[in-house]
FIKENU-411952 format. One record per residue (C-alpha): residue number from 1; residue in three letters; x, y, z. Coordinates in Angstrom, 2 decimals, padded with zeros to 5 digits. Layout:
# FIKENU-411952
- NUM,ala,X,Y,Z
...
***
This chain:
# FIKENU-411952
- 1,met,006.98,101.28,066.70
- 2,ser,005.69,098.17,068.22
- 3,gly,006.88,094.48,068.91
- 4,thr,007.37,092.48,071.57
- 5,val,010.91,092.54,074.19
- 6,val,012.30,090.00,076.18
- 7,val,014.64,091.32,078.57
- 8,leu,017.23,089.18,080.19
- 9,gly,018.70,090.43,083.61
- 10,ala,016.92,092.30,085.82
- 11,gly,020.09,094.65,087.26
- 12,leu,020.41,098.15,085.84
- 13,val,021.28,097.83,082.46
- 14,gly,018.39,095.56,081.68
- 15,leu,015.93,097.66,083.50
- 16,ala,017.29,100.59,081.96
- 17,cys,017.20,098.68,078.22
- 18,gly,013.50,097.65,078.83
- 19,arg,012.31,101.50,079.95
- 20,ser,013.98,103.34,076.65
- 21,leu,012.09,100.05,075.03
- 22,gln,008.53,101.01,076.53
- 23,met,009.01,104.96,075.96
- 24,ala,010.14,103.66,071.64
- 25,gly,006.72,101.95,072.23
- 26,phe,007.42,097.98,072.24
- 27,asp,005.94,095.26,074.69
- 28,val,008.45,094.62,077.26
- 29,thr,008.96,091.97,079.24
- 30,ile,012.45,091.66,081.64
- 31,ile,013.56,087.69,083.08
- 32,asp,015.87,087.22,086.26
- 33,arg,016.95,084.23,088.17
- 34,gln,016.56,087.15,090.45
- 35,ala,014.23,090.47,092.04
- 36,pro,015.47,093.63,090.00
- 37,gly,018.08,095.17,091.23
- 38,glu,019.69,092.36,093.64
- 39,gly,022.99,091.80,091.74
- 40,ala,025.88,093.62,090.80
- 41,ser,023.75,096.45,090.92
- 42,phe,022.78,096.46,094.06
- 43,gly,026.56,095.81,095.11
- 44,asn,028.56,098.85,093.05
- 45,ala,030.68,102.01,094.22
- 46,ser,027.12,103.86,093.29
- 47,his,029.07,106.39,091.19
- 48,ile,028.24,107.69,088.10
- 49,ala,032.10,107.71,087.37
- 50,thr,032.32,109.75,084.08
- 51,ala,036.29,110.08,085.09
- 52,ser,036.70,106.11,084.25
- 53,val,037.13,107.05,080.66
- 54,ile,041.32,105.86,081.03
- 55,pro,040.60,101.41,079.89
- 56,gln,042.32,099.14,082.56
- 57,ala,044.95,097.87,080.48
- 58,thr,047.50,101.12,080.30
- 59,pro,051.19,100.69,079.37
- 60,gly,053.01,098.74,082.12
- 61,ile,049.94,096.26,082.62
- 62,val,052.29,093.46,082.79
- 63,arg,054.05,095.32,085.76
- 64,gln,051.86,096.55,087.25
- 65,thr,050.16,093.34,087.81
- 66,leu,052.92,091.14,088.93
- 67,lys,053.79,094.18,091.37
- 68,leu,049.56,093.26,092.75
- 69,leu,049.95,090.18,092.51
- 70,arg,053.05,089.94,095.03
- 71,asp,050.86,091.86,097.39
- 72,pro,048.97,089.91,099.76
- 73,asn,046.43,091.91,101.33
- 74,gly,046.43,094.25,098.06
- 75,pro,042.88,094.68,095.96
- 76,leu,043.75,092.23,093.37
- 77,ile,042.71,088.50,093.40
- 78,val,043.51,086.16,090.65
- 79,his,042.89,082.43,090.63
- 80,pro,044.66,080.60,088.07
- 81,gly,042.50,077.74,087.32
- 82,tyr,040.26,080.61,085.82
- 83,val,043.11,082.15,084.50
- 84,ala,044.45,078.85,082.59
- 85,arg,040.05,078.48,081.74
- 86,asn,039.93,081.82,080.50
- 87,leu,043.49,082.77,079.31
- 88,pro,042.54,083.62,076.04
- 89,trp,041.03,086.52,077.41
- 90,phe,044.03,087.64,079.47
- 91,leu,046.66,087.32,076.86
- 92,arg,043.81,090.33,075.17
- 93,phe,043.54,092.31,078.18
- 94,leu,047.49,092.67,079.04
- 95,ala,047.48,093.28,074.49
- 96,asn,045.87,096.64,074.85
- 97,gly,048.04,097.99,077.14
- 98,ser,049.81,100.18,074.32
- 99,ser,050.25,103.54,074.31
- 100,asp,048.15,103.80,070.69
- 101,lys,045.17,101.79,072.41
- 102,met,045.17,103.43,075.40
- 103,val,044.70,106.42,073.88
- 104,lys,042.41,104.91,071.44
- 105,gly,039.96,103.77,073.96
- 106,ala,039.81,106.79,076.16
- 107,thr,038.51,108.65,073.30
- 108,ala,035.53,106.44,072.31
- 109,met,035.10,106.07,076.23
- 110,ala,034.93,109.99,076.79
- 111,gly,032.46,110.11,073.84
- 112,met,030.30,107.67,075.47
- 113,met,030.33,109.55,079.65
- 114,gly,029.96,112.97,077.79
- 115,lys,026.50,112.42,077.72
- 116,ala,026.31,109.70,081.18
- 117,trp,024.55,112.60,082.58
- 118,glu,021.94,113.97,079.53
- 119,ser,021.13,110.45,079.50
- 120,trp,020.04,109.76,083.00
- 121,leu,018.41,112.41,083.91
- 122,pro,015.39,112.01,081.86
- 123,leu,014.77,108.12,082.78
- 124,leu,014.77,109.01,086.65
- 125,asp,012.36,112.42,086.06
- 126,asp,009.81,109.33,084.22
- 127,ala,010.33,106.95,087.20
- 128,ser,010.27,110.43,090.05
- 129,ala,014.32,109.03,090.69
- 130,arg,015.93,112.11,090.64
- 131,his,016.42,111.91,094.13
- 132,leu,018.20,109.31,094.06
- 133,leu,021.09,111.26,091.91
- 134,arg,023.56,113.49,093.30
- 135,gln,025.94,115.75,090.96
- 136,ser,028.11,116.34,093.10
- 137,gly,031.84,116.19,091.68
- 138,ala,034.53,113.50,093.64
- 139,leu,037.36,113.74,095.25
- 140,his,040.58,111.55,094.13
- 141,val,042.54,111.15,096.84
- 142,phe,046.19,110.04,097.75
- 143,arg,048.67,109.75,100.31
- 144,thr,051.75,110.05,098.72
- 145,his,053.84,113.11,096.32
- 146,ala,055.21,110.31,094.33
- 147,ala,051.17,108.71,093.62
- 148,leu,050.11,112.37,092.90
- 149,ala,053.00,113.35,090.72
- 150,gly,052.75,109.63,088.81
- 151,ala,049.14,110.47,087.96
- 152,arg,048.91,114.08,086.02
- 153,val,049.92,112.54,083.42
- 154,ser,046.70,110.75,083.31
- 155,tyr,044.43,113.70,083.93
- 156,glu,045.96,116.05,081.42
- 157,leu,044.30,112.89,078.96
- 158,arg,041.29,113.62,080.40
- 159,arg,041.24,116.89,080.05
- 160,lys,041.83,117.05,076.59
- 161,leu,038.88,114.08,076.15
- 162,gly,036.64,116.88,077.63
- 163,val,036.45,115.26,082.03
- 164,ala,037.64,118.97,083.54
- 165,ser,039.75,118.02,086.56
- 166,asn,041.61,119.64,089.18
- 167,glu,044.79,119.02,091.79
- 168,leu,044.71,120.43,095.04
- 169,asp,046.76,120.28,097.60
- 170,ala,046.10,119.07,101.00
- 171,ala,044.70,122.39,102.32
- 172,ala,042.96,122.83,099.71
- 173,ala,040.78,119.77,099.54
- 174,leu,040.41,119.81,103.36
- 175,ala,038.91,122.57,103.04
- 176,leu,036.57,121.37,099.69
- 177,glu,035.98,118.33,101.78
- 178,pro,037.27,118.84,105.98
- 179,ala,036.40,115.01,106.73
- 180,leu,040.10,114.04,104.64
- 181,ser,043.06,112.91,106.24
- 182,pro,045.57,115.57,106.94
- 183,glu,047.68,113.43,106.28
- 184,ile,046.72,113.37,102.63
- 185,ala,048.84,114.49,099.56
- 186,gly,046.34,116.15,098.37
- 187,ala,043.64,115.54,095.86
- 188,val,042.01,115.73,092.40
- 189,his,038.69,117.38,092.06
- 190,ile,036.29,115.88,089.68
- 191,pro,032.64,118.68,089.11
- 192,ser,031.40,116.19,086.42
- 193,met,031.32,112.93,088.72
- 194,gly,028.13,112.19,091.14
- 195,tyr,026.66,109.52,093.29
- 196,val,023.75,107.15,093.97
- 197,thr,022.22,107.63,097.21
- 198,asp,020.37,103.51,097.03
- 199,thr,021.32,101.73,094.37
- 200,leu,018.18,098.62,095.35
- 201,ser,015.98,101.88,095.04
- 202,leu,016.72,103.59,091.74
- 203,ser,015.95,099.61,090.43
- 204,his,013.04,099.08,092.41
- 205,his,011.57,102.77,090.92
- 206,leu,012.53,101.34,087.46
- 207,ala,010.92,098.26,087.50
- 208,ala,007.69,099.49,088.92
- 209,arg,007.25,102.28,085.93
- 210,ile,008.05,100.23,084.39
- 211,ala,005.29,097.84,085.34
- 212,arg,003.08,100.85,085.84
- 213,ala,003.53,101.10,081.84
- 214,gly,002.12,097.98,081.34
- 215,gly,005.60,095.78,081.29
- 216,lys,005.89,092.44,083.01
- 217,ile,008.98,091.43,085.29
- 218,glu,009.58,087.93,085.89
- 219,arg,011.43,086.31,088.20
- 220,ala,012.80,082.94,086.34
- 221,thr,015.95,081.20,085.23
- 222,ala,016.82,081.43,081.65
- 223,thr,018.24,078.41,080.56
- 224,ala,018.39,079.26,076.53
- 225,val,018.11,082.29,074.53
- 226,asp,018.03,082.43,070.75
- 227,asn,017.19,084.36,067.66
- 228,lys,013.54,084.03,068.44
- 229,gly,013.03,084.14,072.20
- 230,val,014.27,083.08,076.14
- 231,thr,013.64,079.70,077.36
- 232,thr,013.92,079.67,081.40
- 233,asp,012.90,077.11,084.16
- 234,gln,009.40,078.07,083.69
- 235,gly,008.49,078.32,079.99
- 236,arg,009.50,079.86,077.02
- 237,leu,008.73,083.70,076.02
- 238,asp,009.00,084.02,072.26
- 239,ala,008.97,087.41,071.02
- 240,asp,010.06,089.84,067.90
- 241,leu,013.25,090.90,069.65
- 242,val,015.64,089.58,072.69
- 243,val,018.12,091.61,074.46
- 244,leu,020.90,090.24,076.25
- 245,ala,021.78,092.08,079.96
- 246,ala,022.62,089.40,081.84
- 247,gly,025.98,090.91,082.80
- 248,ala,029.13,088.51,084.02
- 249,trp,026.11,085.47,083.27
- 250,ser,025.71,086.82,079.62
- 251,lys,029.14,084.70,077.70
- 252,arg,027.43,081.62,078.71
- 253,phe,024.31,082.88,076.59
- 254,ala,025.72,084.33,073.58
- 255,ser,027.91,080.94,072.93
- 256,gln,024.43,079.28,072.46
- 257,leu,023.70,082.35,069.36
- 258,gly,027.32,080.64,068.30
- 259,phe,029.15,083.90,069.56
- 260,ser,032.59,083.77,071.57
- 261,met,032.26,086.57,073.09
- 262,pro,034.80,087.95,075.36
- 263,leu,034.24,088.18,078.88
- 264,val,035.16,086.92,082.53
- 265,ser,034.15,087.24,085.50
- 266,glu,035.56,090.48,088.00
- 267,arg,033.98,090.08,091.27
- 268,gly,033.99,093.37,093.72
- 269,tyr,033.61,093.60,097.30
- 270,his,032.21,095.99,099.24
- 271,val,031.56,096.75,102.63
- 272,met,028.90,099.23,104.89
- 273,leu,029.91,101.39,107.37
- 274,ala,027.05,102.44,109.59
- 275,ala,025.84,105.82,109.13
- 276,gly,027.97,108.95,111.09
- 277,ser,030.78,106.71,110.42
- 278,ser,032.22,109.27,108.98
- 279,ser,031.46,112.89,108.00
- 280,ile,032.15,112.32,104.08
- 281,thr,029.72,114.54,101.46
- 282,met,031.35,113.56,097.86
- 283,pro,032.08,110.62,096.99
- 284,leu,036.21,109.51,097.45
- 285,leu,038.45,107.81,095.55
- 286,leu,041.72,106.75,098.10
- 287,val,043.68,106.18,094.85
- 288,glu,047.21,104.49,096.36
- 289,arg,044.71,101.39,097.80
- 290,lys,041.88,101.43,094.77
- 291,val,039.14,101.46,096.97
- 292,ala,035.60,104.01,096.65
- 293,val,034.39,105.60,099.01
- 294,thr,030.23,106.23,098.50
- 295,pro,028.75,108.55,101.07
- 296,met,024.96,106.74,100.74
- 297,gln,021.39,106.59,102.39
- 298,his,022.16,104.29,104.61
- 299,gly,025.96,103.94,105.88
- 300,ile,029.59,104.80,104.08
- 301,arg,030.30,102.23,101.67
- 302,leu,033.88,101.00,100.22
- 303,ala,034.01,099.75,097.21
- 304,ser,036.82,097.61,095.96
- 305,ile,039.06,093.99,094.57
- 306,ala,039.60,093.01,091.24
- 307,glu,038.12,089.35,092.19
- 308,phe,038.71,086.69,088.59
- 309,thr,036.80,083.98,089.27
- 310,gly,033.44,082.11,088.84
- 311,pro,029.91,084.86,089.15
- 312,asp,029.07,082.14,091.82
- 313,ala,032.38,081.28,093.58
- 314,pro,032.33,081.31,097.33
- 315,ala,032.36,084.40,098.44
- 316,asn,036.58,085.41,100.35
- 317,his,034.70,087.77,103.24
- 318,glu,037.82,087.34,104.98
- 319,arg,040.22,088.29,102.54
- 320,ala,038.71,090.65,101.23
- 321,ser,038.84,092.51,103.93
- 322,thr,042.42,093.29,104.65
- 323,ile,042.36,096.18,101.84
- 324,phe,038.99,097.51,103.50
- 325,arg,041.14,098.75,106.69
- 326,gly,043.73,101.27,108.15
- 327,leu,041.55,103.80,105.67
- 328,asn,041.93,106.73,108.15
- 329,gly,044.65,108.16,106.79
- 330,trp,042.83,108.71,103.97
- 331,ala,039.40,110.02,105.35
- 332,lys,038.26,109.66,109.15
- 333,gly,035.44,107.47,110.70
- 334,leu,036.78,104.41,108.17
- 335,asp,038.17,102.39,109.85
- 336,ser,035.15,102.14,111.70
- 337,asn,033.77,098.07,111.92
- 338,pro,031.43,096.78,108.84
- 339,ile,027.81,096.35,109.90
- 340,ser,027.69,094.17,107.00
- 341,his,029.45,093.02,103.80
- 342,trp,028.40,091.74,099.94
- 343,val,030.34,090.01,096.12
- 344,gly,029.17,090.65,093.58
- 345,pro,031.10,089.98,089.43
- 346,arg,031.78,092.73,087.07
- 347,pro,031.48,091.23,083.44
- 348,ser,034.59,092.81,082.10
- 349,val,035.62,092.77,077.83
- 350,pro,039.44,092.93,076.84
- 351,asp,039.39,096.69,076.33
- 352,ser,037.19,098.03,078.90
- 353,arg,034.32,098.59,076.70
- 354,pro,030.77,097.36,076.77
- 355,ile,029.61,095.26,073.90
- 356,leu,026.54,097.14,073.09
- 357,gly,025.11,096.18,069.16
- 358,arg,023.28,093.05,067.26
- 359,ala,024.62,089.14,067.71
- 360,pro,026.19,088.18,065.53
- 361,gly,024.72,085.50,063.52
- 362,ala,021.99,086.29,065.06
- 363,pro,019.98,090.26,064.50
- 364,asn,017.14,089.73,066.33
- 365,val,019.39,089.49,069.46
- 366,leu,020.38,092.92,071.17
- 367,leu,023.76,092.34,073.36
- 368,ala,023.84,095.13,075.74
- 369,cys,026.44,093.81,078.70
- 370,gly,030.21,093.92,079.45
- 371,his,030.15,097.55,081.63
- 372,gly,033.02,095.71,083.69
- 373,his,033.10,098.73,086.80
- 374,leu,031.11,100.92,084.17
- 375,gly,026.71,099.52,084.57
- 376,leu,025.53,102.73,086.68
- 377,thr,027.46,104.94,084.93
- 378,leu,025.97,103.53,081.43
- 379,ala,022.69,102.14,082.22
- 380,ala,020.97,104.76,080.65
- 381,leu,023.03,105.93,078.20
- 382,thr,023.24,102.22,077.11
- 383,gly,018.81,101.39,077.17
- 384,ser,019.40,104.76,075.07
- 385,val,021.06,102.64,073.23
- 386,ile,019.17,099.86,072.40
- 387,ala,016.25,101.82,071.82
- 388,asp,017.35,103.09,069.03
- 389,leu,018.76,100.26,067.31
- 390,ala,015.57,098.52,067.31
- 391,arg,014.00,101.38,066.36
- 392,gly,016.80,101.06,062.91
- 393,arg,017.41,104.15,064.15
- 394,thr,021.50,105.27,064.61
- 395,pro,022.52,105.45,067.88
- 396,gly,025.18,109.02,068.77
- 397,ile,027.85,107.26,069.37
- 398,asp,030.30,105.53,067.41
- 399,met,029.10,102.57,067.72
- 400,asn,032.57,100.74,065.93
- 401,ala,034.29,101.58,069.59
- 402,val,031.33,098.99,071.35
- 403,ser,031.02,096.36,068.04
- 404,pro,030.66,092.52,069.06
- 405,thr,033.28,092.19,066.62
- 406,arg,035.40,094.46,067.17
- 407,leu,037.28,092.24,069.95
***
């Protein structure tokens, strides 16, 4: 197989698509206004989140949302004007909160999550980047017995779908992760999870491998996408295929193809604590606070917040910082002063599943977007799916579950 492909987006999804397409015999050019990995791929929680099979919209989502909105220091930040402009998306999101749709979505996601590691490892070996991933397992940590009891049904669903987990009391959790606070109620250990020690370095390894194989990575601002190529502020690039992997900006390019993509910008924030601030050895999710904690190469990352606003809106680090305070009750050292702050947009869809497949009305454009919180976890799998589609092969996942026309 041979042909030319332009990939729009140099985040981890775009880079994984680019290298997978090269390995399938295509001539690849990747375009992004930023250097590889400097967007949302840089600042995510860095978890290989194989347990995240349950959609964001679940039964009781309206009540849960109202409760979060009443908390002025909580992890949900909603800008009314943005909601008004994207009201159909939010109505679709709430409509996905039924039990039947939750189980259907979780089943589809479990089928993809089960392939996350097997998709990543060959790509990492090819890019000499295996050392950047840790197959460490992770802990979901609870401060109250009530919250732990209320979550048991969700872990039971995960186990039915093949995501193993073990509930631990406080003593057992501390034995596994001594940095935890004795104030916790308990935790759930998920052996299949892991993390990336340096997301930017991972992007650089993939980009360097693409370049060594003859691919091009160009810094340019895309202005238009069509069925025959991409127009940028540096000129026109014609191609046999285009891969749209532009994250939260994908919607505006899809609209140029006549496709109304159900995607909004859901921004996340992180702060970094200095290396040695905490002695944690594995990823944590502080469940009641909705904060992910990761022991990375250059320090401890605390990631959280769902802020619904435009991807280029000014950052509100002061508001976001409230969620990152008072965490020593979960693990020791987490109340250290941050050494850096970051914000970036997640590309979110109403049913929490990525959008993969050929663009309606533009068969030479392959869509690889809408990964929400799971771009890192599913990037390598997405690359293999896009390469299969480009070669006319049937991917090894349920394509109906991720079809652009399902919503």
